[in-house]
N, C-alpha and C positions, 0 to 999 in steps of 0.2 A: 326087650324094648329099649329104644335109645332115648336119650334126653331130648332129642330134636322133635319127637312126635308130639303133636298137640293133643291135649285131652279134649273130650267132648265139651267140657266147661270152657276151655280156652277158645274153642271154635265158636261156641255160642256167645261168649263175651265179646269176641271180635266182631261177630255179625251184628250184635246189638249196638256196639259202638259205631259201626259203619252205617247202620240204619238211622241212628240218632243224627249223624253227620248229614245224611241225605235229607232227613226231615228238616233240620236246621237250615240247610241251603234252600230247600223249597220254601220255607217260611220267609226267608230273606228275599228270595226272588218274587214271591207273591206280594210282599209288602213293598218292595222296590218297584215292581211293575205297577202296583196301584198308585204309588206316589208319582211315578212317571206319567201314568194316564191322567191323573188329576191335574198335574202341572201342565201337561200338553193342552188340556181343555181350558184351564184357568188363564194361561198366558197366550192362548191362541197361536201356538207354534207347531211346526212339524215335529213328529215324534223323533226323527233322526237328529234334530237339533239338540235334544237333551243328551244324546249320547256322543255328540261331537265334542272332542276335546280341543283345547287351545282356542277357545272362543271367549274372548274377554267381554265382560258385561252381559253374559248369558244368564239373565235373572231366572228364567224358567229352569235352567239346569241347576242353578244354586238352590232353588226352592225344592226341586226333586231330590237332590242329595241331602239337604237338610231334613226333609220329611222322611226319607228312607232311614236316616240316622235316628230320628225322633221316635219312629214306631217300631224299630227292631232293637234287639239286644246284640246284634251282630257286630263284629269288629269293623273298624273303618277300612281295613284291608279288604274284607269281603264286599263291602259296599263299593269300594273303589274298583274291584273286579267287575261288578255289575255295570258300572258306568264307564266301561271301556279301558280298564287297567290303570285307573287313576291312582297315583301314589297315596299312601296313608297320610303323609303331611298335607297333601293338597286337599284331601277330604276334610281333614281337621281344620285347615284354614278356611275352607268354604263354609263349614258349619259355624266357625267363629265369626266370619264375615256376616253371615245371615243373622246371627244372634245380635251382633253389634248394630246392624241396621235396624233390627226390630226395636231396639232400645231407643234409637234416634228418630225413626220414621213411623209415625202412628198409622199411616195408611198401609205401609208394608207389614207392620205388625198385625193389623186387622186382617189383611189378606192371608198371611201365613196362618193366623189363628183359625180362619175359616177353612182353609185347606186341611190343616191338622184335624179340625173337627170332622171334616168329611171322611178323613182316613180312619179316625177312631170310631166313627159311627158305623163303620163296616164291621166292627168287632175285632177280635183278636186276629192279628195278621197271620198267625199260624193256622187259623181255621178257615182262611179265605181259600176258596178253590176255584 
């Protein structure tokens, strides 16, 4: 036997890790899709508008990114991938921009609180199917 051969436990461990990764990505996509759907309806915009990058002042997109970050434990990089390959710093800036506006604008804060409530009312994003 050579050292390059995997043991059964190695194979099982690798498969379990791969499955966890798939489940984590599914949970992210489910939560991000739900945030996307709720934002489309709340802001009365076309779904493609939320995924369109380089659109300044796209409040619906900001809200969807913020909500996706709020309801998942995924990295900003994974959320950026969902929203069309947006960089990590851009996702972080968007979340910070939304949080700052929530502190300054009571109407925006109430709107985001309502949307977040709708998301969390759906239960654990990992359980959404």
